[in-house]
N, C-alpha and C positions, 0 to 999 in steps of 0.2 A: 208321359213322354213318347207315346206312340204317334208315328207320323200319319197324318190323315191327308189324302190327296183331294185337291179340289175338284170342282165338277163343270169348271168353265169350258166353254167350246166355242172356237172360232168359226164364224160363218162367211169370212171374207173369201174372195177368189184369189186363186194362186197367179202369180206372175212368172214367166220364164226368165231363168237367169242365164245370160250369155256365158261363153266359156271363160272369159277374162274378169267375171264379176269378183268383186272383193268380198268373198262371203264372210269374212271376218267383221264386215261392216254392216251386215244385214239387220234390217229392223223387222224382226219376226215376232208374231204373237201366236206361235203354235202352243197350245196347251193341251193337257190330258182331258179327254172327254169323259163323261160320267160313266161310259162303259167302254171297255177296250175296242169291242166289235165296231163302234162307230166313230173311231178316232178320225179327226179330220185336221190336216196340217196344211192349210191352204192360204194362209195370209202371209205374204213375204213381199217386201219390197227392198230394194237393193241399190246402193250408191254405184253406178257403173262408170268406168273409165274405158272408153272405147278404145278398141285395138284391132289392128288388122288381123284377119284370119289367114293363116298361112296355108296355101295349097290345098284348102279345103272348103267346102260349101257347109259343111255340117258344124253346128255350133252346139256346145253343151248347154242345156237349158236349166240346170240344177236339179234334175229329177232324182239323182242318186241321193242328194242332200234331203230331198222331200221324203224318199223312202226310209232313209236312215232315221229321220225324225219320227216317222210313224212307227218303226220298230222300237225305237227309244221310248216313245210314249207307252207302248204296249209292255215293254219289259220293266218300266220304272215301278210298276205295281208290286214287284217283287219286294221292294224296299219298305213295304208298309208293315213293319214289325216294331215291337217295342224296344228292340236293341238298335234297330238301324242296319243289322246285318240281314241281308237278302234271302228269301227263299231260294230254293235250288231250281225250281220249275215255274214257268209261267205259261198258261194256255193262252196263245195269241188272240183268241177269240173271246174268251171267257174270263181271262184273269187267273188268279191263283186257285188251282183245283181244290175242291172241298176237302179231300183227303190227303192233301199234300204233306209229306213229312215236314216237321220243324227243324230237322237236323240237316245241316249245311257243312260242306268241306271247306277247309281253310282256303284252298285254291279257288273252288267255285265262287266263294263269297268275296274273295280279295283279289280277283283278277279281272277287274271292271273299269279301273280308272282311266286307263289310256283311252279307250274308245268313248267313254261316257264324257270325260273332261274335253276331249277333242269336240264331240258333238256339241257341248255347251259353248265352245269358243267359236265354232262354225255358225250357229244359229243366233247366239246371243243369249239363249235359253239356260239360265244357271242351274236349273233343277237337276239337270242329268249329272253333271260333274259334282255337285254338292252331295247328291246321294251316294255315288260310288266312292267319293273320298270319305264321306261318313262311315261307310261300311269298313273300310280300311282302317280307320281310325279307332272304331269300335273293336275290331278285332286286336289291334295294337295294345289298347289298355287292358286287354284280358290275357295278356301274355304272362308268363312266369317272371315276375318281377326280378327275382334273383338271377336266373340263368338267361333271360330274354329268348325263352323257347316258346313254341306255340303247340297246341294240340292239333289233330288232323280233322275233328269234327266238332261242332258246336251247335247248341239249341239257339235258334234265331229269336225265340220269345223269351227264354230265361236268361239268355246270354251266358250260360254255363257250359263248359267243355263236356262232351259226352265221350270222347276218345282222347286220352292223354298222351298217346304215342306221338312223338315229334320226330321229324326228319325232313329231308329235302326232296323226297320222292313222291310217291303216290299221294293224292289228296292235298299236297302242299306246294309242289314245286313253283307254279307260276306266281304264287303269292309273293315270293322272294323276287322273283324276276320283275314283277311289276313295280316294286318299291323303287328299285334302282332305275328302271327305265323311265318311270313317271318323273323321277328327279332330272333325268337327262333331258327329257322332252318338255317338262313344265317346271324349271327350277324355281319360279316364284312361289310355288307350294313348298317352302323351305323345309317343312316339318318331314317331309317324305325322306330326305337325307339323313336326317336325325334318327328317324325309325330304322332305315336301312343299316346304318352303320352299328346300331346296337344289335340288330337281328344278326348281322354278318358276324359281329363278335361272339355272340351266343352260340351260333353254329360252329365256329372255328374252335371255340374252348370247350363245348360240351356236346358235340355231336360228330366229331371228327376223330378217326383212328388212323394214324399214318396219313396215307394218301387217299384213304377211304372214307366214306361218310355212312352213318349208322342211324338206325331209329332207336331213340331213347325215351325214357320217360321225361315229359316237360318239366317235372318238379325236381327230378334227381339227376338227370343228364347221365354222364359216363359213371356216376357213382351207383346207379341203379341196374336193372336189367338192360342189357344191349342186344339188339337185334341185328347181327352181323350179315346182313344180306344187302347185296347190290342190286337195285332195281334199274331197269333200263331208263326209267324216267329221271333218275338222278343224273344222267349223263348230260343235261342241260347246264349243269353247274359250273364247269370250267370255261364254257362259252360266256356265261354271265361275268365270270372273274375277269375276262378280257376287257370287258366294258370298265372296269375298275382299274385296269393297267397291271393286274396281277398275273403277269405272263408266266413267270417261273411256277408258282403253285398250281396254276392252271395246267401247264403242260405235264407236270408230274402226275396230277390226278388223271388227266385224260390218257396218259400213257398206261396208267393202271386199268383203266377201263377197256383200252384197246387190247391188253393181254387177254381179256376174256373173249373178245371178239376173235384175235388170232387163234386162240384155242378152239372156239366153236364155229367160226366162219361167221355167224351171224350173232347179233346180241340177243339172249333170251330175256323174257320178262323179269326174271329173278335169278340170282346167281349167288350161291354160298361161297364167298371168297376165302373163308377160313378152311374149308374142307375141299375146296376148289372142285365144285361141282354145280350143276343145274339144282335149284332149289325146288324140290317137289314137283308140282305141276306147272312150274313157271318155264317150261320148255318152249313156250310160244314165241315166234318172232313176227309181231304185226306190222312190220316195215315202219317202226318208229323213226322219227327224225332226229331226236336229242343227240345221239353220238355224232351224227353228221353235221348238226347245228354248231356243236362246240369245235368240231374239227374246222368248219369253215371259219370260225372266228380266230382259231389258232393260226390257220394258214395266212389270214390277212395280216395278223399281227407278227408273223415270223417271216414274211417275205424278205429275201435278201440277206438274212441273218447267216453267218458263218460262209458268207461268200458264195452261196448257192446261186446258180444261173441257169442250170438246165431243167426243163421239165421232165416228167416222169416217162414219157412216151417216146422220147427222142433224144439221142445224144447230142444232136446239133441244134437243139432248140435255141434261138436267139433271145427268148422272151426271159426277162429276169423275174417274172412273176411266179416264183416257185418256192417251195418249201418241203420239209419232209412230210408235212401233212397232206401235201397234194398226193404223194404216194399212198397214204392211207385212204384218200377220197377214191383213187384209182382201183384199189383192191375192193373196195364196197361197191363200185360201179359194176365189176365183174361178178362178185358174189350174189348181189341183189338180182341181177339179170339171170345168172346161172340157176339159182335156187328158188326164186320166187316167180319167174316167168310163167305165165298161162297164156292161152290162145286169145283171151279176151281182156288181158291186162296183167296185173302182178298181184299175188294172193298171200295172205298170211301163212307162214310155215309152221307147221304144228309140232315137229319133233326135232327140235335143235339139240344136237349132241356131238361129240367128237367123231363117231362113228358116221353120221349121216351128213351133217353140214360142215364138219371140221375138215381141215387139211385139203382145202380146195386147190387143185393144181393149175395155178393161173398160166403155165406153159400151154395148157390145152384150152387156150381162150377160144378156139374156133368150134369147140365141140358143141352140138346142139343141145339148148337148155333142156329140152324134153327127154333126151336120151340121158344127160347127166342126171336128172332128177329120178329116172327110172333105175339107173345104176346104183344111185344112193339110197333108194327107197324113201325119197322124200314125199311127205303128204302135206295137204294144204286145207286150210279153211276155205269155204267158197265167199270170200269177201276181200275187198280192196279198201281199206280205210281211206276216207277222204284226205286226212293229213298226209298221205302218201304223195298225193299231187300238189297240196298246198304247202307242204314244208320239205319233206324228204327230197324229193326230186328237184325242188328249187335250191335248196342248200347245196346239193351236188352240183348242179349247173352253175351257181354263182362261184363256187370253189374253182371251176375249171374256167370261169370267165372273168377273172379277178382284175384283168387289164382293161376290157373294153365296156364292162357293163355300165349302164347309165347310173344305176345306183351308187357305184363306186366313184363316180365322177360328179355326184351332186354335191356341191359344197354351198349351195345357196341357202339352206336352212337345215337345221338339226333334223335328223330323223332316226327312227328306231323301228325294229320289227316288232310286231304285237306276238303274242305267245303263239299265234297261228301263221307267223311268218308273213304278215301283210305289212309292207313298209307305209308308216304314217309320219307326217312332217310335223314339226313345231308350229304352232298356231298362237298369235298373241291373244291376250285377254280382249274380248269384244269391248269396244269403247261405248257401245250403246246396250248394255245388258237389259234383259227382260226380266222383270220381277213378277212371280206369279204366287198364289197362296200356297203352293207347294213349297217355294223357297222359304217362306215365313216359317212353315212347320219345320223344315230341315234345320233353318237356323235355330229355333228353339230346341230341336234335338241336339244340336252341336253344342249349345250353351249347357244343357244338361250334361 
């Protein structure tokens, strides 16, 4: 049952794709080479429908798709396992490192289908989507059959769980997110909705305490040991619920999460909601986006409810695009600036507590951030995570730009955010799919 990748290599030359090429109709023969460092993805022809270029002499020639296919061919080696569940690391020059661990996280192995399926549909090469969907289905069949819960780490060779702790936070979060987003973007893969409904029910029934979500044993749920710790990564969940139309439960949970933020000013990595204190060494705030991501989705879903008409910063704002969640975003904008600003960017805050980051007086909005941090004895790690730019700031911006942003006006095709907040559109299945030896191996694996 082990997937063996072929060693074909294309020797054809590349053709440039104009901006309006229908990439879903491409006739491409990109294949994995015998070694990742010599991948060549250079044979591509496309059916072109001419179109006038508006006010620009520059035409997109398809180079991003070529690069995406190159990286896809390098990453696809990770799926060469007996279970179909991928390794967690790939060396882009040499493939799987010799000493690579066989243990993969649920999130790492199950958060690949959106990008890989889209790549298959854009190129016509089915191997990418097939491999990623096989990994998700391989994880699915290994769930707790009774409770529909998953562990957090699994051995990719044996297919056995090595960590039975189950929850929606660290090492798990985006697996659940991608089940529903894959259904939204690619509904023709009908089993993803079936998988998600069962998973969502399992979490609701066996991993939820009131408005909070907890870590439990995947085999016993709430009947066994329960870890009553709120992790900042869990804050994505209310936003995901909005995609389902679950506005009321989403709002209740997010309000609970915001109580922690109101208490501490910034959301820590871990918080003990039973004893209402930061959990151990979980007092870091690495500028994570999840709370603001959910806040953004709640804002869009709540615009105009209860007759709200005015924005948070002006009593005379004519814009109807407001909600109480806009106030929460406004608070976050000030706290992030005041407490994490550094001369060269924004940094992870080390000592989140009521005495340091809590009780920020927003009346003093003009106070210099450096002076405020000195007064509060704020310390930082010398780092600015990349997701701060790709997600945190983006969700804040979109929350305040709900009316005019091009994403919110795009009604031509279905689109979703990836787990890194990159918007991607629906793409139909290619009418001219390319079959390769990898596809045959994956089909055999799926059948098994």
